[in-house]
DOTORMI-625707 format. One record per atom (N, C-alpha, C, CB): x, y, z. Coordinates in steps of 0.02 Angstrom, whole numbers, plus 50000, padded with zeros to 5 digits. Glycine has a CB too. Example, Ala and Ser with C-alpha at 12.3 -4.5 7.8 and 13.67 -1.06 7.14 Angstrom:
506604971650390
506154977550390
506604983550390
505654977650452
506424988850354
506844994750357
506455000250394
507044997050286
This chain:
497995146458117
497955139058127
498595139458185
498105133658047
498335137358229
499085135058275
499175125858293
499015139658369
499775127158277
499995119258248
500575119158311
500375118358144
500555113558366
501085112258417
501435105958401
500795111858487
502145105658408
502515100458391
502905097458442
502885101958344
503005090758461
503275088358493
504015085758455
502825084358519
504535081958476
505185082258463
505265078558382
505585078258528
505075072758389
505095068358339
504915071058249
504595063058368
504425074058248
504325077558181
504825079558158
503935082658178
505065085358203
505565091258202
506235086858178
505665095758286
506395082858221
506875078558223
507175074558135
506535073258280
506315071658137
506465067558073
506545071557999
505875062458067
506115076558007
506105081257955
506755085457960
505465085557958
507245086357999
507885090757996
508285084457958
508265093858081
508315079757983
508665073157983
508695073257888
508125065558032
508045072857842
508015073057790
508075079157757
507585070257780
508245085257784
508125090557750
507485093857714
508495089957717
506985091757762
506365092257741
505875097457783
506125085557741
506255101857820
505915105257862
505475112257831
506425106857912
505745111657763
505085117057734
504525114757723
505175120457670
504265108157745
503615107157735
503235109757779
503485101457729
503415111457838
503065114257885
502975121757895
503295111957933
503205125457857
503025132957856
502345131957801
503765138857823
502635127957728
502485126857678
501675126457669
502845121857663
501625119057727
500865118457762
500495122157800
500825114357797
501065122957859
500715126657923
500615133157929
501035125757978
501275135557894
501295143357908
501885144657987
500295146257928
501765142758042
502345142358087
501895136058132
502605150858132
502445133958185
502325128258223
502675131658293
502675120558188
502285130658329
502435131558405
502695124858444
501745134058441
503205125558491
503435120258522
503765124658595
503985115658467
503655117058637
503775120258703
504455120058718
503385117158760
504795123958782
505275122658799
505835116658803
505125124358831
505395113358822
505645104858833
505815102058775
505085099758862
505375104258706
505505100758651
506285103958605
504765101458609
506325112158629
506725114958601
507465112458632
506535121658603
507345112058706
508055108258746
508165101158723
507975107458834
507735097158705
507775089958662
508295091258593
506865087458630
507835096758567
508275097958492
508885101258485
507935101758445
509085104058531
509715108558528
510205102158578
509575118358571
510015098458614
510475093058650
511055091658604
510075085758666
511625092758656
512395091758619
512345082658590
513215093258697
511925079458625
511855071058564
511415072258504
511375062958606
510985077858476
510785078658429
511185078858370
510495082658439
511005076058310
511185077658250
511355083358241
510805076558212
511805087958224
511945095158204
511375098058152
512705095558169
511215094558109
510555095558063
509965099858112
510215087058037
509875093958172
509535094958210
509385099058276
509515091258211
510195099658287
510385107358343
510185112458297
511345109258371
510445113258224
510415119058210
509685121858208
510765119658154
509135118058189
508495119358194
508175124558252
508255113158200
508635123258319
508385128258377
508925135558377
508435123558463
509705133558350
510045138758330
509845143258304
510405137658301
509535140858253
509515144658182
508875150258174
509425138358118
508475151058247
508065154158267
507655155358205
508305159258303
507225151358152
506845150858114
506035154658127
506925144458107
506085157358082
505405164758096
504905160258097
505215172258022
504605152358085
504015149658066
503945146058124
503985145758002
504615147558170
504445140458240
504485144558291
505085132758257
504205144258352
504085147558398
504265143458473
503415149658385
504665145858518
504505143458566
504185146858634
504965140958572
503815143158659
503245143658709
503235141358773
502745141058688
503375142858840
503505141058890
502675137258918
503875147458926
502655131558945
501885129758974
501765133259038
501765121458990
501325131859059
500935135459145
501155131159195
499955135459157
500935123959157
501215116759196
501055111459177
501065115659260
501305107259213
501365099259170
500875096659194
502025093759181
500435092959174
499865089359211
500255081659253
499185086959143
500055081959296
500375073059332
500155068459308
500245070659405
499535068159263
499405061959223
499775061059188
498925061159190
500185064759154
500705064659081
501325061659096
500915072659049
501435061259154
502135060759181
502515052459158
502055061959275
502055049459131
502295042459100
502685045659032
501565036359079
502395050059009
502715052358939
503365055658955
502235057858896
503815057558899
504395061358900
504325068158917
504695060958842
504615073858953
504545077758951
504275082558899
504865077658969
504575082658828
504455085358771
503585083558753
505045082258718
503505077358753
502925075658733
502385078158786
502925068358721
502535077158854
502055079458887
501815088558887
502255076758952
502415093358883
502275099258873
501835099758782
503065103458886
502085097358752
501765099358673
500825097858694
502195091958589
500785092458727
500095092158747
499815096058785
499965087458769
500175097258838
499795103858889
499715109858836
500375107158968
500215109758790
500165116958754
499815116358716
500665120158724
499805113258661
499175112158634
498435113758671
499215105558619
498475111158713
497885111758760
497715118758783
498005107758821
498435122458783
498375131058819
498105135058764
499205135258846
498365131658705
498365135758640
497795133758611
498965134858590
497485130758619
496765127958566
497035123858513
496295134758522
497695122058499
497915121058431
497465116458400
498605118658426
497565118458342
497225113758285
497425107458265
497245116558227
498025107658267
498545101658261
499175102958321
498905101658174
499135094158333
499865094758393
500135086758370
499595095458509
500735086658377
501125080258345
501205075658413
501995082458304
500945080358487
501125077558535
500465072658571
501435083058574
499945072758534
499395068358553
499175063458516
498905071358562
């Protein structure tokens, strides 16, 4: 099963210390580079920044080929998550 996430679910699960739910339910999660950058931003809470810094085995960061210009009204992480989900033919995506 391929699952793609944008920033929000990872951010909030990290804040409440329940990231364990994701690998338990989905096995692994794929995020685009823009989401990794948002999670690792200096202004993010330390629990959220550690998510990317810890290189979790169940979390994979992938690049997208290109962002659809029709998605320009979304944030970069959301737009890349949608594109990545389409590229990978993901079963689940929090970006859409």
